[in-house]
N, C-alpha and C positions, 0 to 999 in steps of 0.2 A: 458792398453791408460787412464787415469783419469776421472772418474764419475766426473757430476757435481753434485752441493748440492740438487737441487729437486730429481737428480734421486738415488741420495745416500739416501735421505729424502725416498722417494714412495719406492724403496728396500727394506731399514728396516722395515719400518709400514708393507710394503706385507709381508714379512717374516715372522712377528711379527703376523701379522692377519693372517697369514695362519699356525703359530703354534697353535695361538689362537683356530680358526676356528676345524683344527686336532682334537685338544686335546678336545676341546669341545664338539664335535660328539662324538668322542673317551668317553668321560662321560655321553653327552646324552643318547648311546647306551645302556650304559652299566646302565645307570638307570635304562631305558626302560626296559633289561633284568631283571635286579634283581627285576622290580615291577612284571611281568612278569612272573618269576621263582620262586614271593613271592605268587601268586593267585595260583601257578601252585601245587604247597606243599602244600597253604591251601587248594584247590579241591581235594588233594591227602586223608588228612585228614576228609575232610566230607566225602567222599566215606568210607573210611575207618570206621567211625561211622556210616555211614546208613546199611552197610552191617551190623555190630555187634547189630545195635539197630533191623534190621529185624529179625537177627537168635533169637533175646530174646523173638520178638514179636509171633515168630511162635511156640516156645516150649513154650512161657509163654499159647496160644491158646489154641493147643494140651495138653496140661497141666490140662488146668481150664474142658475140657471135659471128660478126662479119669479120673478125682479126682470125676465128680460131676456123670458119669455112676459106679465110685468103691463105693462113700459115699452115693450118691440120696442127696446130697446135694447142693439145687439151688444158694447157694450164688458165687458156683464157677461158674456157668452160667454166673454172670457178667466180671469177668475176663476173660473169651472164648469171649464174645460182643466186650471187647474193644479192645482187642486184636486181635479180626480178623481186625476189622476196621484200627488196626495201621498196619498189615500185607499189607493191601492193598497199604495204604499212604506212606507206606513206599518202597514199591517194587518199585510205581510210579516215587516217589522221586529217589531211583537210576538209574530208568531208565532214569529222564532226569539229571542226574547230569553226565552220561557215555555216552549221545549221539554224541560226539563229540571225541569215540576210538571204531572202529568199534569190537573192540575184545571183550571189557568190557561190549559194548552195547548190541554182540548177548549172550553174558553171560545172562543180566542183563532182556533179553527178557523171558530166560529162566528161569533166576527166578521169571517172573512175571508168567507163565504159572505154577512153583512147586505150587507158592501161588493160586491161582488158584485153583489150585487140592485140595490143602490143604482145603482151603472154602469150596469149595462143599463135602468133606469127613465130615470134624466136621459139617457142616449143617446136613449131614445124620443122621449122629449119634447122633446129638442133638434129634430127631424124638423118637430115642430107649428110652428103657424102662432102667434105672438105675442099671446096674447087673455088679458084675462084669465079665462075658462070653460076656457082648459088650464090658467092659471095654480091655480083655484082647484082642477081634477082634479087636478093632480100633489101637492098640499098632500094632498088627503083617501088617496093611494095611499100615502102617504110618511107618515099617521099611525100606523097600527100597526106596520109596519118600526120606526121610529123611536121606539118608545113601546118595543120588544125590543131596540133596540140600546142605547138608554140603560139598560136594565135588567142590560143585560149585561155592560156597560159599569162601570155601578156595582157588580155583584158581584164584577169582574175588579180594581175600584181597592180594594171593602172588606179583600177578601183578601188583597191584596198591603200594603194596610195592616196589615191583623194581624200578619202575616210581617214589616215594615217595625218592629212595637214590639218584639217578640220580639229581633228582631236586633241593635234598639239595645241593648237590657237585655243580648243577651248581649258586644255589644262592650263597653259598658262594665265589665261586669264581668274579663274579659278585659285592660283597659287595666290595670284598678286591682292585676289578680294580676300581672302581667309585673314591674312595675321592683320588687314586695313582692318576688317567687322571688329577684331579680338581688340587694338588699339582704342577704336574708336567707343567702342560700349566702357572700356575701363577709364576714357576720360573723361567723357561723358556721366559717370557712375559716381567718381570722383568730385564731380563741380555741382551735379546735387545732394551728394551727402556733404559736403560743406557748405552747400547752403542752408541745406537743413539743420546743421549743427547751428548755423549762429540765428537763426529764426528760432530753435527750440530755446537755446539758449536766454534770448531777447526774453521770450514769454515766460520761462521757468522765473526770469528774478521778477518778472511782476505779477503772478500767479503764487506766490509763496503766502501774503495775507491772507488769498481767498482761500489757501489750502487748509490754513491756521482755522479758520473761521470755519468749513465745512468741517473738519474733524471733531470742535465743538457743538457742532449741529448733527453729527451723526451720534456721535457720543448720547445728545439728548433724548434723539431719537430712539436709538439701541436702548438707553433706559425702560423710555414709556412703553415700545412696545414689548419689552421682556414682562412688563408689566401687562398688556394683556394678553398674553401665551399662557404667564400663570393665572391671572382670571380664565381667561377655555379651559386652562383644563381643571378649574376649580369648577365650571359651567358645566363638560364632561363629567365627570364626578359624582353631578346632581346637587351643587350647591347650588342653588336658583334664588340667592340671595346675597351673592358677592357680588360685592361693585369695586368700580374703577375708580381711583380718587386721582382729579387733573388739578392743579395748579392754576390758578386762575390766570396767570401773564399770557397762556396759550390760547391763541385761535384761528387753531391750522384746521386740515381733515382730519389726524390724527383726534384731536378732542372733540370732532361734531363725531367720530367714528366711536369714542368713549362712550360720550352722551346717549348714540343710537344703541350701544351692547349695552350700556344700563338700563333704559328701557325696554330692552329685549327681555333681560335676566328677569326685571320686575313684571312684566307679561307671560314670561315660560313658568312664575312663581304660580301668579295668578292663576295659570291654565291649570297646572298641575296640580295644584289645589282643588280646582274646581274637578280633576279628575279622578285627583282623590277620592272627595269626597262622593264621585258615580261610582266607584268599584265597591265603595261603601255600601251604598244602597246596593248595589246588586249584589253584592255578598247577600246584602239582608233578604234581596228577595228570594236567593237560591234558598235562604234558612226555611223560608217564612212557606217556600215552594214545595221544600222538601220535607216539611214536619205539618204545618196550621193546614197546606191546602191536600196532602195526599193523608192525612189522618181519617178527613172526612169520608175521602173515597173506599179507605178500608173500612168502614164503619157501615156504611151503604154497601159493600159487599158481601160483608159476615151478613146483615141483616137481610139481602136479599137468599143467601144460602141459609138462613135461619127459618125463612119462610120456604122455600124447596122441600129443608126436610121434615120441619115438624106439618107443615098442611099438605102435605104430600098428596094426600089421598080427595082434598077436596077440592086440588087446584082444575081448572078445567082447562082443556087445550089451550085457549089462548088467551087464560092469563098466563100458560107455560109459556107461551111464543115470547107476550110481553117482557114474562123475567131475564127471559134470553135476549132479549133487544135490550135491556136495561144492564145486563152482564155484558155485552158487549159494548157499550155506551163506558162504562164505567172502564174497562181492561182500555178503550180508546183513550180515553181522558188522562191515563194514567201513563198512557205513554208520550201523551203530546206533554207531560209537565216534565216526565225524564228526558225528552231530546229538547225541551227548554233549557233543561239546567245543563244539556251534555252541550246547546248551542254559545250558550253564557260563559261557560266557561271553557268551551275550544282555543280562545287564543289567548285567553288569560293563565294556561297556565307554565310556568318557569320551561325554557327551551335548555335541554339539557343532550349539550355536542356529542356523540362518540362515533366510533366504527362500524358502521352499519352494512352488513352484507344482506342484500336486497333478494338476492336469490333463496337464503334463509327464514328472508321477515316474512314473505308471501308465504312460503310451507307453513310455516308458524300459525301466520294469517287462516290459511284454508283449511287448518287440522280444526278451526274453531267455528267458521261461517261457513264451509262448503260442505255440500253432502256425497257419503264417500263416492256414489253413483255419476257423481262429474266428473269429466278430464280435462286436468289443470296441466296446463304447457310452460313455460319457463323456457323463456330465449336464453341461449348460451353467453350473451351480451349484458346483462344484469348487471352491476357495477357493484362494486363493494366500494362506500366512500365517506366522509365524516357532515352527520346531517344530524336532527333531532328526531332519535328515535322513536320518538311518544307518537311525534304528530303524522309522523309518514305510516307508522303503520294505523294510525284512525284513519285516516284516507284510504289504503288498502281494505280497512276491515270492514268500511262502510260499501266499496263500490264492487267488491267480490261477495258481501252480503245482498247488497240487492240483484249483483248477475243471476243468483243462485234463487234468490228469494222469486224474481217474475218472472222465470224460466217454464213455459206451460209446452213445448212443445215436443216431440214424440222424439226418442232414443235419448240418448244421454248428453247430457248438457256439457258444453266446451267454452272454458275461460283461459284463454289465451293472454300471457302479461310479461312484454319489453322494452326492453330503452334502447336511447341513443345519447351517446355525449355528444353535447353542442358547445362542450367547451366551460365557460360561465356555469350553465345550470344540466341538468338532464331530462330529458324526454320521455317518459313514461307513456304505454297504449295498454290500457285493458280491454279487451275484446272478449265478446260473447258470442252467443249462437241464439240468442234469447227472441223475446217477439218483436222487436227496435223498436224505436220513438219517431213518431210523426216528425218534419224538420221545421213546423210549426211550434212542436214544442219544445225546443232545442234549449232554448232559453230561460222557459216557465218554468223546466226541471231543479233551476238550482235556485229558483225562489223559494224565501220558508211557507212549510204550511201545502206547497206546490204537490200535488200527486195526481200521478195518473190513474191510480188505481182507484175503485170504490171505496165514497169515503166510510163505508160500514164496516168494510176491511179493518181491521183492529191495528194488522203491523203495517198498513201505509201510514204513516204520520207527515209523509213529507218535507223530513225534516232532516236526513240523512245525508243528499246531496247538497242540502244548504250549510251543514257542519262540513263536509270537505270544501266547497269551495270559501268556504272564512280560513281555512285554518290553511289552502292555499295560496290565498287571499295576503294571511300574516307573511307568508315567506316569499312573499313580491311574484309571484309565478304565476301562472294563470292554467285553465280548465277548458274543455269544448268535448263536444259530443260529435260524432259521427256516423249518421243511422238513417235509418228509414223501415216501414214499417213493414215486419217481415222478415229484414234482412241483418239482425241483431243489432247491437250496439258497440260501438268502440269511445270511450273514454280517452282522452289525449290530454295529459296534464306535467307543468315543466317545474321540478326542483332544484333550488338551487346546490351547486357544488360549492362546498366550504371547504 
């Protein structure tokens, strides 16, 4: 199977790069090893030099004391003093040099003990009167220690000589390997690059015509894509009657895409026309509900009021009960109509984004719907962010109003509001110490007209939490409740961070 030009170029350069990397790594390793063995050879020379210096210092210090005892010449004491100081320094230096080799390190420890012994002996004889017998005694006492010192130094030097020979061989090997690796890598790279240039030149001559054809095709495709981009911008701007015009010569995927896009705009235009009609019908329903339905309610309420005022003396207790029940039913029906209107308009209000201080917003809502004897606690982590202020205000209004409305416990009611930044949205928690909600009702309370209160209670229409859920769903958020009977309720909802 013939390889494409790009594949050949990439393969050739990959081979060249691999060869260069491999030989470069080899050269680098060789240079690093050469540097390492050079340091090791130098280290061995220093150890040998140090052992020789130590041996000379020991000999000269001993000779200084012996000559002083034989000849009673104090000038030899200066030789003793200078070499005794050198003995200790050179023994320590030797110990430092070989600390990386356990065998040599043990021998260097022995030499330090020998040196310490010599120094004590020489210091002792330094106090003797200078006589030949004293010199002879010193020589006799030093024979065996000197023999062991020489043996230890000989083993140190022999061991280091063997290491030196090995290191010299390794140093010579890497001295030859490093330049060889560099030369080989350069030659291979030149050969591969020349071969690549020949192949590229052949392929370029064969691909000139193909490139011109591709250029013409690309220009045509770019023009068609620009037409689709313009069409897309028109659709985004709300023009669902826009069309893409394709010439009959195109029978490719772009032509199929253009056809599908035209069909999409037709479907969108039909759907939005139907939606617009539905919205008009909903507006008409809202108008009828707010005028035509509420007007008879107001009339009935007025009639009931007139009956109570004009026939007050003639009404029996049972009739007064019936009239009271009628007023309750009329008030509930009025609340239901108002709730339906609010629910229908909840997600159709145009969003107005602005910078919202949530803590300030909650305080303003609480001033309107929370009784003064309630304890309102606001967490310091309530954010200030860009959001739909009106929608968020409606959510907090319904949640705080429900917490205050349904509180029946002893002592002051408590409501706390907190938030947590989740990145793309905020999670808010509204917690109260009310009667709580049984787990089996946690989903039911968000349905329209569903309430846990007595249906004869006018204020319990079962629409408030439905409006809350609709507003939050419209923001692509979520809401849930955590509660149990007698343990209060916590409503948790998310709101996007714009």
